N, C-alpha and C positions, 0 to 999 in steps of 0.2 A: 349531483352536481354534473351538468353537461360536460361533454367531452373538451369542448373548446375553452371553457372556463377553468376545468382542471389541468388543462395544459398550460393555460396563461398563469395559474397559481404555481404550479411546479416550476415554471420558468423564475417567477419571482422569487421562490424559494431558493432555488439554485443561485441565483444571483446574490440574496441576502447571506447565503452560507459562504459564497466566495469572498463577498466583502467583509464578513467577521474575520476571515483569514485565521480559522482554527482548524489545523490540519486534522485531527481527530474527527472533529464534525464533518469535514469534507470526505474523509475516509467513510465514515458512516453512511453519508448519503450516497457515494457511489458503490459501495459494497453491500449494501441492504438489499433485503427482498421488496418486491413491490408492495406488499402488505405493510412492511415497516416503513416504507417511504411515504405510503398514505398517512400513517400514523404520524410522521414527522410534518406532513402537510397539515394534518388536522391541528397539532399543537401550534404550527407557525400561524394558522389561521385565528385560532382562538385566542392566542396571547399576543398576537401581532408583531412577532419577531422571533428570532431564532435563539433567543437566550434561555428559553423555556426547554428547549429540546435536550433530553437526557442523553449523554454519552457514555456507553458502556465501557467498561475496563479494558475490553478487548481490543476496541478501536485505539485507545491510548497506547496499549502495548503494541499493536500492529505498527503505529506511527513511530515509535520509539525503536523498535526493531529495524524499520527501514533506514534510521538515521544513524544507527550504530554500524561499525565495521566490525566484521568477524573474520579473524583469519584462523587458519588452520596449519599447525607445523607438521610437517611430514619428514621421514628420514628418507634417503636415497633409496634404500631398500624397499620402502612402501612405494614409491614412484616406480620403481623397477616392476614390482608386482602389479601395479595398476596399469601401466602403459607397456609392458613386456620388456624383452631383451633384444629387441631387434635393433639393427643399426639407426634406424630412423628414430625410434624410441629413445635410444641413448642420445642422439644428437637434440632430440627435445628436451630431454632432462637436463642436459649440459646448459642448454639455452635458458631454462627455468632458473637453475642454479646461478647462472651469471646474470639473471635480471632483465635479459631481453625480451620476454614474454611475460605478460601478466596474467 
């Protein structure tokens, strides 16, 4: 496939993926290697749509992890161990406790 035609088809594939509005498919398109992306292009051209492109579990997991909040609870002792015991560190830890910094 000539370069200009391949570039045009990649653009059409990208537009179709964004139109489908599937975050896992979008993640796969943006994170995969060139060889995998070319495989997606072949599947897109043969099946005339993005519906036949297989989405691996790792991309589903990636999107789910992006959308979930993860908080860690730490004690004051752990904060002192992490940031030190200087006056600046103590002021920073106090501001964290009071909720002024996120």
